[in-house]
C-alpha positions, 0 to 999 in steps of 0.5 A, a space after each residue: 366680641 370684636 367684628 371689623 366691618 371696616 374694610 381696611 380692617 377687612 383686607 387682610 382675612 382676603 389674602 393667605 399663602 396661596 396668592 389667590 385675588 377676589 376675595 370678598 366679605 363684609 364682617 369678620 366676627 372674633 368670638 371670644 368664647 363658644 358661646 359666641 361662636 354658636 351666637 354667629 352661626 346662628 346669626 349666619 343661619 337665620 339670614 342665610 349668610 355665607 360663612 368661612 372659619 379663617 384660621 391663620 392664614 398659611 394655606 396654600 389653596 384659598 381656603 380661608 378666602 371668602 367670596 362672599 358673606 361673613 368671616 370667623 376667626 378662630 383668633 381669640 380662641 388661642 388658650 392652651 388649655 391642658 397640658 397632661 406630661 404623664 399621658 402625654 397629650 394637651 387639649 388646646 383651642 383652636 386658635 393656638 398657634 403652634 409655634 407657642 405650643 411647641 415652645 410651651 409644651 419644651 417646658 416639659 420636654 413634650 414634643 408634638 410631633 406634625 408640626 407644619 413648616 408654617 409654624 404661625 399656624 393655627 392648630 384649627 387650621 393645621 387639622 382642618 387640612 391634614 397639615 404635614 410637618 418637616 418630620 411627617 416622613 417620620 412620623 406622619 401628618 397631623 391625623 396621627 396625633 389628633 384624640 378629639 374634636 369640638 366642633 359647632 354644627 350649624 344646626 345648633 349641636 355640639 359634635 364632640 369625638 373621640 378617638 376610638 367610639 364611632 367607627 365606619 359601619 355597613 357604609 355608615 357612621 353613626 355620630 349619633 344625632 345623624 348617620 352619614 353615607 360614606 362614599 363609594 370612593 377610597 383614600 389611596 393610602 398614599 399621603 393624603 388631601 383631597 377631598 373627605 378622607 374615605 376608609 373601610 372600618 373609618 375612625 368617624 374623627 378621621 372624616 372631620 380631619 381635613 375637612 377644609 373648614 366645610 363641617 363645622 366651626 373647629 373649636 377645640 382639639 385633643 393632641 398626642 405629645 412624645 418626648 422631646 427630640 434627640 439631638 440631629 443633624 444635617 448633611 446635604 448630599 449633591 449628585 451628578 444630574 443622572 446619578 439614579 436618586 430612587 434608589 438612593 432614596 429606597 436605600 435611605 427608606 429601608 433603614 430608615 428606623 436604625 439610620 434615624 432619619 427624620 426628614 428625606 427632602 429632595 431639591 433639582 438643579 432649577 431648586 438649588 438655582 433659587 438658593 444660589 445667591 444665599 448658600 455659596 456652598 452650592 455646586 454647579 450641574 447637581 441635584 440634591 438630597 437634606 437628611 435629618 437624622 439622630 446625632 449619633 446615627 451619624 456616622 451610619 448614616 455617613 457611611 451609608 453616604 459613602 456607598 454612593 457616587 456624590 459631589 460633594 457634601 454639608 454636614 451641620 456639625 454645630 447647632 448655628 450650622 444645625 438652624 442654617 441647613 434649616 434655613 437652607 430648606 425653608 428658604 425654598 417656598 420662600 423664596 418660590 412664593 416671591 418669585 410668583 408675586 413678582 411677575 404676578 402669576 398663581 402658582 401652577 403647583 403639582 402636589 401629587 404622591 403616589 405609592 412608593 412601588 411607583 415612584 420611580 414610574 412618577 419621578 422618569 416622567 417629571 424629569 420627561 417633563 422639564 426635558 421635553 419643555 424648556 421656554 417654561 422655567 419650573 422646579 422639583 423639589 421636596 418629600 422625596 421619602 413619602 415619594 411626594 414631590 413639589 412640582 411647581 411652573 412659572 408661568 410668565 403669559 399667556 400660552 404659558 399658562 395653557 401649558 402649565 395647565 396641561 401639565 399639571 392635567 395630565 401629572 395628576 390623571 397620571 398619579 393616579 393612574 398609579 394609585 395615588 393621589 394628585 393632591 398630597 398636603 395641601 388640601 383643594 381649598 378655592 384653586 384646586 376644585 374644577 381639578 378633582 374631577 381627574 382623581 373622582 368620578 362625578 358622582 363621588 364627589 356628590 357622595 361627597 357634597 351629601 356629605 356636607 349637607 348631613 352636616 351643613 343643611 344650610 350650606 353656608 360653610 366655608 362654600 367654594 371649599 372643595 366642591 364644584 359650583 355645578 356640582 352644590 348646585 345639583 344637590 
């Protein structure tokens, strides 16, 4: 096992994509096998030392950044243990890098559908956050593809959970070594990463997926695979700003299968302004839809688009153009994050999702906020096919920070009132714990915290993720 204690070596573990400052740790442990994972857990329990589990650092809510104690990095648990081509399944250690896994299974003509945009992420981090990817419109999030999890607990127990074996019954999930009482809330039927996943009759494995490192150390997972994807193309359609985008999106979603659509994204004018220097095909005063679909369905999709009133289109007609337009999609969050660093601000980003029949109301709500607060720079973009947009604000002084905070809270409340969530895909981490109360009651958050206490009775794992300090102190 490698141990890093020099602060110059540790500093890289005190940051992620969130721009969060203030991380602190006195050691980083890098176990190379499961026995060493257990050794670290025993040491931290014996000495009452907080232990933060660290994956690749691609998260945006400071989940892997410790505020005290030590770090356990899964980077050396990076073996692809088995690829079962016949049953379309793979067994992976938690530190396997997604990009390397995708390259390996390509040799078998297989594909991992929920791969995240951040392909340098670790598979264990994806499970811990229930990550969504470029094709989640078509395939859904990580949860849909996890069949087994092996996890080490602070009690010294090893929990191995297989999908389809243990279910919620009469308000409890019986893991054998203990029973968990499920909270009184239920996770809404939208893209959601707000706390522990809770449904009536739920599979026990789904409680672990998205638990943000608070329940145990995931060391190994089994994932489902599918056949390699067919050839695809990308089309970007630019519309006048007053175009009824929700109506167009609804028509595309109604024909999703026959059009072979994998990805359906939205960019407002302010978002496109972040890309104009690199892409000269962007017209003035427009919004855009970005669509990726099966190449053999190109004609059908173009026929549908021709029924809309649009300004212009850009279509990938070669592999190089396809890659260029994929970069178009990826560049926006990169450029936005660079801008946040430039102005020295932590991102104020609403990450809400609502049921499909409520999306138009949320969309118009965002547009109203933008029109009424022109002094605050804002962008609206993202996964419109899943009724989930990123609404980012760029406060550059204290007055604007207060305004952004008010808008952020009101936007969460609005999404929740529509039957949705204020936290669709990035999780809670440390940045959003104080906002969880706008989705769940204090009692429900305490019920959630009781689950953590059942798994982690010593209360040392990934502290400050999910739960506000006042809740922890009251349990």
